[in-house]
C-alpha positions in Angstrom: -23.9 -4.4 17.1 -20.2 -3.6 16.4 -19.1 -7.2 17.3 -21.8 -8.5 14.9 -20.5 -6.2 12.1 -16.9 -7.3 12.6 -18.0 -11.0 12.6 -20.1 -10.5 9.4 -17.1 -8.9 7.6 -14.6 -11.6 8.9 -12.6 -9.1 11.0 -10.7 -10.3 14.1 -9.6 -6.9 15.4 -10.6 -3.3 15.0 -10.0 0.3 16.1 -12.9 1.8 17.9 -13.2 5.6 17.7 -14.6 7.7 20.5 -18.0 9.1 19.4 -18.2 12.9 19.6 -21.4 12.5 21.6 -19.3 11.5 24.6 -16.8 14.3 24.2 -13.8 13.6 26.4 -15.5 11.1 28.7 -13.8 7.8 27.8 -15.7 5.6 30.3 -17.8 3.9 27.6 -14.9 3.5 25.3 -12.7 2.0 28.1 -15.5 -0.4 29.1 -15.8 -1.6 25.5 -12.0 -2.1 25.2 -11.9 -4.0 28.5 -14.7 -6.3 27.4 -13.2 -7.0 24.0 -10.6 -9.5 25.1 -7.9 -7.7 23.2 -9.9 -7.5 20.0 -10.2 -3.8 20.1 -7.9 -0.7 20.5 -9.3 2.7 21.0 -9.0 6.2 19.6 -9.9 8.8 22.1 -10.5 12.5 22.4 -8.6 14.5 25.0 -9.0 18.1 26.3 -6.2 20.6 26.4 -5.6 19.9 30.1 -4.6 16.3 29.4 -1.1 15.5 30.9 1.5 13.0 29.7 0.6 10.8 32.7 -3.0 10.8 31.6 -2.0 9.6 28.2 0.2 6.9 29.5 -2.7 5.7 31.7 -5.1 5.6 28.7 -2.5 3.7 26.7 -2.3 1.1 29.4 -6.1 0.5 28.9 -5.8 0.1 25.1 -6.2 3.7 23.8 -3.4 4.2 21.3 -4.4 7.4 19.6 -6.2 10.7 20.0 -8.5 12.2 17.3 -8.6 15.8 16.3 -11.0 17.5 13.9 -10.2 20.5 11.7 -13.3 20.8 9.6 -16.4 22.7 10.4 -19.7 21.1 11.5 -23.0 21.4 9.8 -23.8 24.7 11.6 -20.5 26.3 10.5 -18.8 26.0 13.9 -16.6 23.3 15.4 -18.2 19.8 15.7 -19.6 19.5 19.2 -17.6 17.1 21.3 -14.4 17.2 19.2 -11.0 18.6 19.7 -9.5 21.1 17.3 -6.1 21.7 15.8 -5.2 24.2 18.6 -5.5 21.3 21.1 -3.3 19.1 19.0 -0.6 21.8 18.8 -0.7 22.2 22.6 -0.6 18.4 23.3 1.9 17.4 20.6 4.9 16.9 22.9 2.9 14.9 25.4 1.3 12.7 22.7 4.8 12.0 21.3 6.3 11.2 24.7 3.4 8.8 25.5 3.8 6.9 22.3 0.4 8.0 21.0 -0.8 8.5 17.4 -2.8 11.4 16.0 -5.9 10.6 14.0 -7.1 13.7 12.0 -10.1 14.7 10.1 -9.3 17.9 8.2 -9.2 19.4 4.7 -6.6 18.3 2.1 -4.2 21.2 2.6 -4.1 20.7 6.3 -3.6 17.0 6.0 -0.8 17.5 3.5 1.0 20.0 5.7 0.8 17.8 8.8 1.8 14.7 6.9 4.9 16.5 5.7 5.8 17.8 9.1 5.4 14.3 10.6 8.5 13.2 8.6 10.7 15.1 11.0 8.9 14.1 14.3 8.1 11.0 16.3 4.3 11.2 16.2 2.5 9.0 13.6 -0.5 10.8 11.9 -3.4 8.9 10.5 -5.6 11.0 8.1 -9.3 10.2 7.9 -11.6 10.2 4.9 -8.9 9.9 2.2 -7.1 12.9 3.7 -9.7 15.2 2.0 -9.0 14.0 -1.5 -11.9 14.4 -3.9 -12.7 12.7 -7.2 -11.1 15.5 -9.2 -7.8 15.0 -7.3 -6.6 12.4 -9.7 -3.0 11.2 -10.2 -0.9 13.9 -11.8 -2.7 16.8 -10.3 -0.7 19.0 -7.9 -3.0 18.4 -5.0 -2.8 14.6 -5.3 1.0 14.6 -5.9 1.8 16.8 -3.0 -0.4 14.6 -0.7 1.2 11.3 -1.9 4.7 12.8 -1.5 3.9 13.8 2.0 2.7 10.2 2.8 5.9 8.7 1.4 7.8 9.9 4.5 6.5 6.8 6.3 5.1 8.7 9.3 1.7 9.4 8.0 -1.1 7.0 7.0 -4.4 7.6 5.2 -7.7 5.8 5.7 -9.3 4.6 2.5 -12.7 5.7 3.8 -13.9 6.5 0.3 -17.7 6.4 0.7 -17.9 10.0 2.0 -15.5 11.4 -0.6 -17.5 10.0 -3.5 -20.2 12.0 -5.2 -21.8 8.7 -6.4 -23.4 7.2 -3.3 -23.7 3.5 -3.6 -21.5 3.3 -6.7 -18.2 5.1 -5.8 -16.7 4.7 -9.2 -15.7 8.4 -9.3 -13.3 8.0 -6.4 -11.9 4.7 -7.6 -8.9 6.2 -9.5 -7.9 8.1 -6.5 -8.0 5.1 -4.2 -6.1 2.9 -6.7 -3.4 5.6 -7.2 -2.8 5.9 -3.5 -2.5 2.2 -3.2 0.1 2.2 -6.0 2.1 5.2 -4.8 2.2 4.5 -1.0 1.0 0.9 -0.5 2.5 0.7 3.0 0.8 3.9 4.2 -2.9 2.9 3.6 -5.4 1.4 6.0 -9.1 1.0 5.8 -11.8 2.9 7.7 -15.3 1.6 7.7 -17.0 4.8 9.0 -19.5 2.4 10.7 -22.3 3.1 11.8 -22.7 5.4 8.8 -24.4 8.3 10.6 -26.2 10.8 8.4 -26.3 8.4 5.5 -29.7 7.3 4.3 -29.8 4.6 3.2 -26.7 3.3 4.9 -24.2 1.5 2.7 -23.6 -2.2 2.9 -20.4 -2.8 4.8 -19.6 -6.1 3.0 -19.9 -4.4 -0.3 -17.5 -1.6 0.7 -14.9 -4.2 1.6 -15.5 -6.2 -1.6 -15.1 -3.1 -3.8 -11.9 -2.2 -2.0 -10.6 -5.8 -2.6 -11.4 -5.5 -6.3 -9.7 -2.1 -6.6 -6.5 -3.0 -4.7 -5.9 -6.6 -5.7 -5.1 -9.4 -3.1 -1.5 -8.3 -2.2 -2.2 -4.6 -1.5 -5.6 -5.5 0.1 -3.7 -7.7 2.6 -1.3 -4.8 3.3 -4.2 -2.4 3.8 -6.4 -4.6 6.0 -3.7 -6.6 7.9 0.0 -5.8 7.6 -0.2 -2.0 7.8 -2.7 -1.9 10.7 -0.4 -4.4 12.6 2.6 -2.1 12.1 0.6 1.0 13.1 -1.0 -0.5 16.2 2.4 -1.8 17.4 3.7 1.8 17.5 4.5 2.8 21.1 3.9 -0.7 22.5 7.4 -0.8 23.9 6.3 2.0 26.2 3.4 -0.1 27.4 5.7 -3.0 28.2 8.1 -0.7 30.1 5.2 0.6 32.2 4.0 -2.9 33.0 7.4 -3.8 34.4 8.7 -7.3 35.0 
């Protein structure tokens, strides 16, 4: 189903995120990466006991990042199967040494703080779901400006997964000014996240329409940055470590 979705949207490559259902068991993710013929890279989920050697091994199989969640689940506790910010803090040195990235789903204040701190480190951070920006966080508001300034360091990226931040399901016009402003302020720090397979959304959105709207909002040059050039640069992070591990 994922391959069919990519083909329908005209995508040649993609990042595949470890579903929380599988927790820290990467067997299904690794099998998918192995079958993809290089089309996919993976974003995993690692426990606090993970070592630097474990991370290097996962990188050699196509897992380039680990995901952490700092928001509460529907029941008020942590999302089952996810790793929290305490695990990220513990694993930060090992992740950096292994050439990994951090993908983070958290509130806006947390995303802004970690994006700011990324400027002084060696660990790229990718912020899910617009970094927590909401329709009222328009350009010129302190929350938007602090977030955009944090991204300008060049070590943090934001996924323009706007569908869950909009309060107008199916239309999304309320979040358009925020997306357009990010594209104008930090065009080299944006990538797109599909949020496929659209869990807990009924009816699910049309993926082709989501891409088409983004193209209209960004214009052709920045759309190409978001969907092609920026992901290329991000995925290439740490690949020199993979080449060194492979040897001559």
